[in-house]
N, C-alpha and C positions, 0 to 999 in steps of 0.2 A: 525379408526384413533383416537388417543387420544391426545388432546391438553391440556397440563397442563399450566394453566394461573396464573399469579400473582394475589394477592387479589385485587389490583386496577383494573386489567383487568376484573376479574370476576364481580366486581361491575358495570363495564361499560356494560357487556353483559346483565344483568338483565334477566337471564333465569336459569332454574334449572341446577344443575351440581352435580356430585358425585365423590367419590374416588373409583377407581376400586380395587377389592381385589388383582388382579394380573395384572401387566402391560403387554400390548401386546408386540410383537417384537419391539425392539428399532427403527427399520427403519420406523415404523408407529407411533412413538411417537414424539411429538414436545413440546418444552417449548415456551411460548409466553409472551410478555410484550408489552407496548405501550408508546409512548410519544406524546405530543401535540405540534404543531407548527403553530402559526398564525391561530388558530381556527380549525385546521384539526387534526384528530387522525391518527397516523401511527403505525401499529402493526408490531412488529418484532418477527419472529419465527425462532427457530433453531432446527434442527433435533437431536434427542437423540443419534443416532448411529454415524453419521459422521460430525455433526456440520454444515451441509448445512444451509444457511440462506435465508429466504424469507421475504419480506416486502410488506405490502399492505396499501394503503391509504383508510380509512374507513369514509364515510360520515354518514352512518347509520349502526347500528349493526343488523338491520333486515336482515335475510338471510345471516348472517355472515358466516355460514358454506359453503354456495355456493360461497361466495367471496373467501374463503380460497382455495377451489377446483379449481376455475378459476385461482387464482394466482399460485398455484403449477403447474397446467397444462402449463401456460404460461412460468414459469421459466424452466420447464423441456424441453419444446420446444426450448427455447433459448439455453439451454445446449446441444442441439443436439439429444435428445431422440426421438425415433420413436413413432408413434401413438400406436403401439402395446405395447411398453415398458410403455408408459404413462398410457394407459388404464389398463394394468395389475397391475401397482402399485396402482392406485386409486381404482380398484376393490378389490384387496387383502387387502387394508387398511380398507375397510368397512366404515360404516357411521361415521361421526365425533361426538365424545363425548368430552365434556369439563370437566375439573376437576382442583383441586388445585395443586400447585407444591409440590413435595415431596423430590426431590434430591437437596441438598444444592449447590453442585458444578455446576449443570446445571442451577439452578436458578440464581446463581451468574454470570454465563456466559451470559445468556440472558439479565441480567441487564446491564452487561458491554457492550454488543453489542448494546443495546438500547441507552445507553449513547453515544456511538460512533456515532450512526446514528443521534441522536439529534444534536450533535456538528457538524457533517458533514453538516446537513441541514442548521444550523445557519451560518456556514462558507461560504457555497455556496451562500446563500441568501445575505450575506454581500458583496460578490464579485459582484453579480448581481446588488445590489443596487448602488455600486460604479460605475459600468459600465453604469447604467441607468442615474446616475447623470452626468457622463462625456458626454454621448450622448446628454443630455438635454443642457448642457453648450455649447457644440460644435454647436448644432442647433441654439442656441440663438446668438452665436458669428457669425455664417454664415449669419443669417438673418440681424443682425445689420450691418455687413460689406457690404452686398448686397445692402442695401438701403442708404449707406453712413452715417449711424448713428454713433455717438460716442459709443464705446464699454465700458460699465460700468465694471470696474475691481477694485479689492482691492489693486492692485499693478501694475507692469509693464506688458505690453502685452507679452505673452509667446514667447520665441525665438524658432520659429518652425524649424529653420535651425539646431539648437542644438539638436533637438529631432528626427533626421532622422531615427535612429536605434531603436526607441521605438516600442513596439508592437502595431499593428493596432487595436487590440481588447482591448486595455486599460491596466490597471495595471496587473502585474503578481504576483501571490501569491507564495512566496518562503519559503523553510523550510531549517533549518540547521541540518546536521547529523554529529555526531562524531562517528568514526568507529575505533575499535581496533581489530587487529588480535590476537587471543588468542594463546599464546605460552609460557607455563610455563617454566621458567628458561632460556629464550632467550630474547635478547634485545627487548624492546618495539617497535612495528610498528603501527603507528596510522595515520589516515587522517581525516581532517575535511572538510566538503563541505557545500556550499550553492547552492541549486538547485530548480527548479520549483516543486511544489507539484502536478501539473497536468501532470505528466508523468507516464508511465507504469513501472511496476517492471522489464520488459524486458530492458527498457532504463536504469534503475538504475543498473541492472547487468552490462551493458556496461560501465557505469561510474565507477563502482567499479573495473572492470577489468583494466581500464586505470589507476585509482588512485593507485592501488596496483601493477601495472605492471605485471599482470598475462597474460598468453597467450591464455586464453579461449579455452583450450584443454581438459577440463574435465567437468563432470556434475556439476550442481549447483542447489541450492534451497534456498528459503527464509523460515526460520523456525519460525512459530508462534505457536509452540506446546502448549504454555501456554493457547492458545485460541482454540486449537483443529484442526488446519489446517496448510497447507503449501502453498506456492506460487512458481511456477516454470514453466518450459516449458511443453507444452502439452505432455502427454504420449500416444503413440499409436493413436495420432490424435483424441482422444476422450475427451470430457468434463466429469466432475465428476457428477454422478447422486446420488440421495439419496441411501444410503446403501453401498457406496464405500468410501475408506479413503478420508479425506478432502484434496483435491488437487485442487488449483485454477490456471487458466491459467495466466501466467505473462504478456502475451500480451494483455489481457483484463482487468487486475486488475490495477487500478490507485493507486498511493501513497495516493491520497486524499480519497480513499475508506476506508483507515485504519488509516492514520495519520492526525493530531497529537494525536488522542485519544489513540492509542497504542504508548507508550513511548519508547519501546525497543523491538528489535527482532534480529534474527541471520541470517546472510548471510553465507551459507556453500558452499565452493568451493572444488571440487575434493572430492565427498562424500565418496570415499573409504578411503582416508587419513583423511579427516575431517578438512580442514582449516576453522575454525569458526571465523567469523568477527562479533563481537557484535556491533550493531548499536543503538546508543542512539539519540532519536529525540529531537531537541532543539526547538527554537522559530520559529514561522511563522510570516511573514510580507509581505506587498505589496510593490513592487517596480514599479516605473513608467517607465518601459522599457520592451523590448522583453525578452523571456525566455533565461536564460544562466546558465552555470555551472561554479563554481569556487572552486578550492581547496584553502582553507583559512589557512591551516597549516598542520603539520604532523611531524613525526620523523621516522627515520629508513627506510631501504630498505627491501621490502618483499622478501620471498624466491622465487626461480625460480620454474617453473612448475614441473620439474623432481624431486624435493625434495620429499622424502617419509615421511615427518612429521617433527615436531619441533626438534626431536633429530638429524635427518639428517641435518637439516638446522644449528643447533648449531655446528655440526661437521664441516660443511663447513666454518662457521665463524671462528672457531678455526684454521683451515688450513690456512686461509688468514692472520691470525696474525703471522704465523710462516713460514718465507721464506725458512727455512731448511727442511720443511716437504716434503716428497717424492711426495705428490700430489699437492704441492703448485702451480707449473707452470701450470698444467692442469686446476685447479680450477680458478687460476688468469686469464688465457687466456679466459675462458668462462664468468666469473662473476666479476673479480677483479676490473676493472675500474669503474663499476657502484657502487660498495660498497666503493671505495675510494672517489668518488665524492659525495656520500651521496644522501639524499633526494632532488630532484630537483623540487620545486614547480612551477617555471616558465615554465619548459618544459611540465609539466602536464597541466597547464592552456592553453598552446598553443594548445595541443591536444583537450582539451575541447572546445576551440574556434572554432574548425572545426565540432563539432557535430551539426546535424540538428534535431530539436525537432518537434515531432508530438504531439500536445496537444489535450485536450478534446474539444477545441474550433474549431479545423480545420474541 
């Protein structure tokens, strides 16, 4: 197994390394980088073949090769690999050798993933710090009231009655998403959302289906091809192992695993037709209430599921403009009222109000 390290990581290793004349099979090659957070070193590794990512916290670089093997074994077990598969992979990979990076694109990718991981750590810790502070304040408030002491505050005592629907676990980190359905030559269809960042991509799929009024009748995926992977439903009930195309389970992948470090990606619905929704990630902020979803704006009505692409949708819109068209009555009967009424934000938000969220905190 060949681990190609950034110069900063090689300096941390403090052990001999060399550049191989010929690289092994990419499935046994990894690129590695690291970041430091609050005094701890975190190493990020990405597989050269499929972009699989493994991370490990390193207290000491003594026996670093053994730590890597233990981490890969643990990650493959979590991914559902059998002991036979794991043992074969580690045996075929051979002893670990370290060397400098050589592929610019893979070096850039591991650098980007490292930056994402560092920002994710920082964001999570910020949330934990706020939760700890709130718990401390509540404990002090409880103790003071229990003993009949005056509660020291900088303002008025909180109106607890007005906070009934707030989250029991404290502030919720929200993210804004601006989504545009890509249809060249057709009227623009967009939606903007504010939603919790601690939800899975499976939940985001449900939100987008409601937001664009799709019928959830066709396959879908979240395309991060610029980073070498996709997120979607499990295929054949198997998780991805090193050496297979980068496909991550949408039910296990949280938005916070990737956002806001990744600023844009694509949601593809009906992969045969290719309804591509470009998603741009906006600001994140804490709100002192329970998780919720809100559509904050948008234009246009999206195509119905039976449309076979933008040109088919454009033809439908033209028919609805011409009451004399021979297909007008049929199309109007199925779709006309929705397109006459236009984009209905209030109706969407009523549907979003009925969603139940399962967050990482549950």
